[in-house]
C-alpha positions in Angstrom: 17.8 -130.5 93.5 18.1 -132.4 96.8 20.0 -130.8 99.7 22.3 -133.6 101.0 23.2 -131.7 104.2 19.6 -131.2 105.2 18.6 -134.8 104.5 21.6 -136.0 106.5 20.6 -133.8 109.4 17.0 -134.9 109.4 17.7 -138.6 109.2 20.7 -139.1 111.3 21.6 -136.3 113.7 20.6 -135.4 117.3 18.5 -132.3 117.5 17.9 -129.6 120.0 14.5 -128.6 118.7 10.9 -128.3 119.7 8.9 -131.6 119.2 6.2 -130.0 117.0 8.8 -128.9 114.5 10.0 -132.5 114.2 6.5 -133.6 113.3 6.3 -130.8 110.7 9.4 -132.3 109.0 7.6 -135.6 108.2 6.2 -134.4 104.9 9.7 -133.4 103.9 11.0 -136.8 104.7 8.1 -138.3 102.7 9.2 -136.1 99.9 12.5 -137.8 99.7 10.7 -140.8 98.3 8.0 -138.9 96.3 9.2 -138.0 92.8 6.3 -135.5 92.5 7.5 -133.4 95.5 10.1 -130.7 94.8 11.8 -128.1 97.0 12.0 -124.6 95.9 15.3 -122.9 96.4 15.3 -120.1 99.1 17.5 -117.2 99.8 19.0 -116.6 103.2 18.2 -113.4 105.0 21.4 -111.4 104.8 22.4 -109.1 107.6 21.0 -105.6 107.4 22.3 -102.3 108.9 20.2 -100.2 111.2 21.0 -96.8 112.7 19.8 -95.8 116.2 20.7 -93.2 118.7 22.1 -93.7 122.1 20.1 -92.2 125.0 23.2 -91.3 126.9 25.1 -89.3 124.4 22.7 -88.8 121.5 25.4 -89.9 119.0 24.4 -92.3 116.2 25.1 -96.0 116.5 25.3 -98.6 113.7 23.5 -101.8 114.6 23.8 -104.9 112.4 20.6 -107.0 112.5 21.3 -110.7 111.7 18.3 -113.1 111.2 18.3 -116.6 112.6 15.1 -118.3 111.5 13.6 -121.7 110.7 15.0 -125.1 111.7 18.7 -124.7 112.1 21.4 -126.8 110.6 25.1 -126.5 110.6 25.4 -126.0 106.8 23.3 -123.8 104.5 20.0 -125.1 103.4 19.2 -125.0 99.7 15.5 -124.8 100.5 15.7 -122.7 103.6 17.7 -120.3 105.8 21.5 -119.9 106.2 23.3 -122.5 108.2 24.8 -121.8 111.6 28.4 -121.8 110.1 27.4 -119.0 107.8 25.6 -117.1 110.6 28.7 -117.4 112.7 30.8 -115.8 109.9 28.4 -112.9 109.6 28.7 -112.3 113.3 32.5 -112.4 113.2 32.5 -110.0 110.2 30.2 -107.6 112.1 32.3 -107.8 115.2 35.5 -107.0 113.3 33.9 -104.2 111.2 34.7 -100.6 112.1 31.3 -99.6 110.7 29.3 -101.7 113.2 28.8 -100.7 116.8 26.6 -103.5 118.0 24.6 -106.5 116.8 21.0 -107.7 117.1 20.2 -111.4 116.5 16.6 -111.5 115.2 15.6 -115.1 116.2 12.5 -116.9 115.1 13.3 -120.6 115.3 12.2 -123.8 117.0 15.8 -125.0 117.3 17.9 -127.3 115.2 20.8 -129.7 115.1 23.2 -130.0 118.0 25.9 -130.0 115.4 27.0 -126.4 114.9 25.1 -125.0 117.8 27.9 -124.9 120.4 30.3 -123.3 117.9 27.8 -120.6 117.0 27.0 -120.1 120.7 30.7 -119.5 121.5 31.0 -117.0 118.7 28.0 -115.0 120.2 29.4 -115.3 123.7 32.9 -114.0 122.7 31.9 -111.0 120.6 33.8 -107.9 121.6 30.8 -105.8 120.7 27.4 -105.8 122.5 25.0 -108.3 121.1 21.3 -108.5 121.8 19.0 -111.5 121.1 15.5 -110.5 119.9 13.2 -113.5 120.0 10.4 -112.9 117.5 7.6 -115.3 118.5 9.8 -118.4 118.8 13.1 -119.1 120.4 13.3 -122.7 121.5 15.9 -125.4 122.1 19.0 -124.7 120.0 17.7 -121.2 119.2 17.5 -120.5 122.9 21.0 -122.0 123.3 22.2 -119.3 121.0 20.1 -116.5 122.5 21.3 -117.2 126.1 24.9 -116.3 125.0 23.9 -112.7 124.1 24.2 -109.8 126.5 20.5 -109.4 126.7 17.4 -111.3 125.6 14.2 -109.4 124.5 11.0 -111.1 123.4 8.6 -109.4 121.0 5.4 -110.1 122.9 4.0 -111.7 126.0 3.1 -114.9 124.1 6.4 -115.5 122.4 7.5 -119.1 123.1 10.9 -119.7 124.6 12.6 -122.6 126.4 12.4 -126.3 125.3 15.9 -126.7 126.9 16.7 -130.3 126.0 17.9 -132.7 123.3 16.2 -135.4 121.3 16.7 -137.7 118.3 14.2 -138.7 115.8 15.0 -141.1 112.9 13.2 -142.9 110.2 13.9 -146.6 109.8 13.5 -147.0 106.0 14.9 -150.5 105.8 11.5 -152.3 106.0 10.2 -150.2 103.0 13.2 -151.2 100.9 13.0 -154.8 102.0 9.4 -154.8 100.8 10.7 -153.8 97.4 13.0 -156.7 97.4 16.2 -155.0 98.6 18.3 -157.2 100.8 20.5 -155.5 103.4 23.9 -157.0 104.5 26.1 -155.6 107.3 29.6 -156.9 108.0 31.9 -155.5 110.6 35.5 -156.2 111.2 36.4 -158.6 114.0 37.8 -155.7 116.0 34.6 -153.5 115.4 31.9 -155.5 117.1 30.4 -152.4 118.6 30.5 -150.4 115.4 26.7 -150.5 114.9 25.5 -152.1 118.1 24.0 -148.9 119.6 22.1 -148.1 116.3 20.9 -151.7 116.1 19.4 -151.3 119.6 17.7 -148.1 118.5 16.1 -149.8 115.6 15.0 -152.7 117.9 13.3 -150.2 120.2 16.0 -150.3 123.0 16.8 -146.7 123.6 18.6 -146.8 127.0 22.2 -146.9 125.8 21.7 -144.1 123.3 19.8 -141.9 125.8 22.5 -142.3 128.5 25.7 -142.2 126.3 24.6 -139.7 123.6 21.6 -137.6 124.5 22.3 -137.2 128.2 25.8 -135.7 127.8 24.4 -133.3 125.1 21.6 -132.2 127.4 24.0 -131.7 130.3 26.1 -129.5 128.0 23.1 -127.5 126.9 21.8 -127.0 130.5 25.3 -126.1 131.6 25.5 -123.3 129.0 22.1 -121.9 129.9 22.7 -121.9 133.7 26.1 -120.4 133.2 24.7 -117.5 131.1 21.6 -117.1 133.3 22.9 -117.2 136.9 20.4 -118.2 139.5 18.1 -119.9 137.0 16.0 -122.7 138.6 17.3 -125.7 136.6 14.5 -128.0 137.9 11.8 -125.6 136.7 13.2 -124.4 133.3 15.6 -127.1 132.0 13.2 -130.0 131.6 12.3 -129.5 127.9 9.2 -127.5 128.5 8.3 -124.3 126.6 7.1 -121.1 128.3 5.3 -117.9 127.3 7.6 -114.9 127.5 5.4 -113.2 130.1 6.0 -116.0 132.5 9.8 -116.0 132.3 10.8 -112.3 132.4 13.8 -112.1 134.7 14.5 -115.8 134.2 14.8 -117.0 130.6 14.5 -113.5 129.1 15.2 -110.0 130.3 12.3 -108.0 128.9 9.5 -107.7 126.3 9.7 -105.1 123.6 9.8 -104.3 119.9 12.6 -104.8 117.4 13.2 -101.1 117.5 13.6 -101.3 121.2 16.0 -104.2 120.8 18.0 -102.1 118.3 18.0 -99.2 120.7 19.2 -101.4 123.5 22.0 -102.7 121.4 22.9 -99.1 120.5 22.9 -98.1 124.1 25.2 -100.9 124.9 27.8 -99.7 122.4 30.5 -97.1 123.3 33.2 -95.9 121.0 36.6 -94.8 122.1 39.5 -93.8 119.8 42.4 -96.3 119.9 45.0 -93.6 119.2 46.3 -95.5 116.2 47.5 -93.5 113.2 44.7 -94.9 111.1 42.2 -93.6 113.6 40.8 -97.1 114.1 37.8 -97.3 116.3 37.8 -99.9 119.0 34.6 -101.4 120.5 34.4 -102.3 124.2 31.5 -104.3 125.6 30.1 -102.8 128.7 27.5 -103.4 131.3 24.8 -101.4 132.9 25.4 -100.2 136.4 22.1 -100.1 138.4 22.7 -97.4 141.1 18.9 -96.7 141.1 19.1 -93.8 143.5 21.9 -92.0 141.8 20.3 -92.6 138.4 17.0 -91.2 139.6 18.7 -88.1 140.9 20.5 -87.7 137.5 17.2 -88.2 135.7 18.1 -91.4 133.9 17.1 -95.1 134.3 20.7 -96.4 134.7 24.3 -95.7 133.8 26.4 -97.2 131.1 29.8 -98.2 132.5 33.1 -99.3 131.2 35.8 -100.7 133.5 33.6 -99.9 136.5 33.5 -96.2 135.7 30.5 -94.1 134.8 30.2 -90.7 133.0 27.8 -87.9 133.9 26.8 -85.1 131.5 26.7 -81.5 132.8 22.9 -81.8 133.0 23.1 -85.0 135.0 25.7 -83.5 137.4 23.5 -80.4 137.9 20.5 -82.7 138.6 22.5 -84.7 141.1 23.8 -81.5 142.7 20.2 -80.2 143.1 19.0 -83.5 144.5 21.9 -83.6 147.0 21.2 -80.0 148.1 17.6 -80.8 148.6 18.6 -83.9 150.6 20.9 -81.9 152.8 18.2 -79.3 153.5 15.7 -82.0 154.3 18.3 -83.6 156.6 19.0 -80.3 158.4 15.2 -79.7 158.9 14.8 -83.2 160.2 17.6 -82.8 162.7 16.1 -79.5 164.0 12.7 -81.0 164.3 14.2 -84.0 166.1 16.0 -81.7 168.6 12.7 -79.8 169.2 10.8 -83.0 169.8 13.6 -84.2 172.1 13.3 -80.9 174.1 9.5 -81.3 174.4 9.8 -84.9 175.5 12.3 -83.9 178.2 9.9 -81.1 179.5 7.1 -83.6 179.7 9.4 -86.1 181.5 10.4 -83.4 184.0 6.7 -82.5 184.6 5.8 -86.1 185.1 8.6 -86.5 187.6 7.4 -83.4 189.6 3.9 -84.8 189.7 5.2 -88.1 190.9 7.2 -86.4 193.7 4.2 -84.2 194.8 1.9 -87.2 194.8 4.4 -89.2 197.0 4.6 -86.2 199.4 0.9 -86.0 199.7 0.7 -89.7 200.4 3.4 -89.3 203.0 1.6 -86.4 204.7 -1.7 -88.3 204.7 -0.1 -91.2 206.5 1.6 -89.1 209.3 0.2 -88.1 212.8 -2.6 -85.6 212.8 -3.4 -86.2 209.2 -7.0 -87.0 209.9 -9.6 -84.1 210.5 -10.7 -83.6 214.1 -14.4 -83.9 214.9 -15.9 -82.1 217.9 -18.9 -83.6 219.7 -20.9 -82.7 222.8 -22.2 -85.1 225.4 -25.4 -86.8 224.2 -25.1 -85.2 220.8 -24.7 -87.0 217.4 -21.4 -86.6 215.6 -21.4 -83.5 213.4 -21.9 -84.1 209.7 -19.0 -81.9 208.6 -15.4 -82.2 209.9 -13.9 -79.2 211.7 -11.1 -78.0 209.6 -10.0 -75.2 212.0 -7.5 -77.1 214.1 -7.3 -74.3 216.6 -11.0 -74.3 217.2 -11.0 -78.1 217.5 -8.3 -78.0 220.2 -10.2 -75.3 222.1 -13.3 -77.4 222.1 -11.3 -80.4 223.3 -9.9 -78.3 226.2 -13.4 -77.4 227.3 -14.3 -81.1 227.7 -11.2 -81.6 229.8 -12.3 -78.9 232.4 -15.7 -80.3 233.0 
C-alpha cells in the first residue's frame, strides 16, 4: 500500500528539515519505482498519561506525554508516525480534558514539511495548560519550530542536536527517466496562465533564484520570526542560519535546560495549578502560570523559585517561618553592623582629635624655636675655645655674660 500523502510531501513540498534526513529519504523515493520494495504499516505513538507530584504543594498532577517523532508531515503516515494534524488534535483534547493538568511533548525529529507546522505551532502556543517540550536527541527545523512554542524546552543530554532553523526544497525530476522509456510529455497552459508553471520550469532548468526569493525566503522569515518571538533576545545572526547545535552549547538560548524525561514531566507538573471554578459541576479550570525568580526571597524560604498566578505567590507555613527566621537574622546582623560602625566612627574621631593635637603642638614648638632667645647661650673666656656643651641654665649664662661686661 502506497501512502499518497507522504509521496506528495516528499516530491513536491517545501520542508523545514535537517539536510541529512532528506538524503535518508532517497531510498524511499527509489522505492516508488521499485516493485520489490514495500513499506510496512506502522502505528502512531498514542499519548500516554503520567502522574507526578508538584514540589510546591505535594499534590498529584496528571501529565499527558505526546510523542512527536520522525520526519513530520501534515497528514498521518501509513508507514510512520502520526501527522501534525492528528498531533494537534491530541493536544487540543488534552488541553480540554479535566483529567489532564499539563502536557509534555516528547520530540525526536529532524523536522518535516512546512505545511502543517505553523498550525500545530499555534496550537502549542495557545494551550491554556502548561506545555513542556522535551527534545530527545533530535529537535531540528520544523521540530524546533514546534518546540519553541512551548513554555519550556528541555533536552535529554548535552549532545542532543537542536536548531537547523531554516527552509529548503528538494525534488526529484523524474521526467528524463520516463522519457527514456518512451513517454512523451506535453504541457499546455491557457493564454491567461502563462506563469502557471514558469517557476517550476526554471527550477528544473537549474535556475533557483525566483523560487528562493518568492517561496523559500518568506517561509524562512516566518520561521525565524516565530523563533525570535518565542525566544526573546536570541542572536538571530548566530542561531537562525540553518546550522545545528549541541544542546550543551545553547542552554539559555535555544533551550532552557538539560534533563531527563522524568524531570520534564516534573517540570510540567510544577507548572500546573488547579483552582475550582465554582461551577455546580465542580469543573476544574487550568491556568497557565510562570515562575517568579525572586532568588533572595526564594532562598530564605528554602525553595528554588516561586510559582505565580496573576503576579501573586503563595507561601506555605514552613516557607513563611523560614522567611521570618531569615529576616530576624538579617535584622540582628544589621543592628550589630550599625553598632560596630558607630564604634569605629568614635575611634576614628578620637584618632583625628589626637592627630590635631599633635599638629597644634608641633606648630607651637616650631613657633617657639623661631622666636628671640630660642637658641642656647654659649659662655666663653678670653683665649679659650668654645665649650663643647651648651649652657642650658640661662641664669648662669647671663651671670657669666655680666662678668665679661665689668672687665
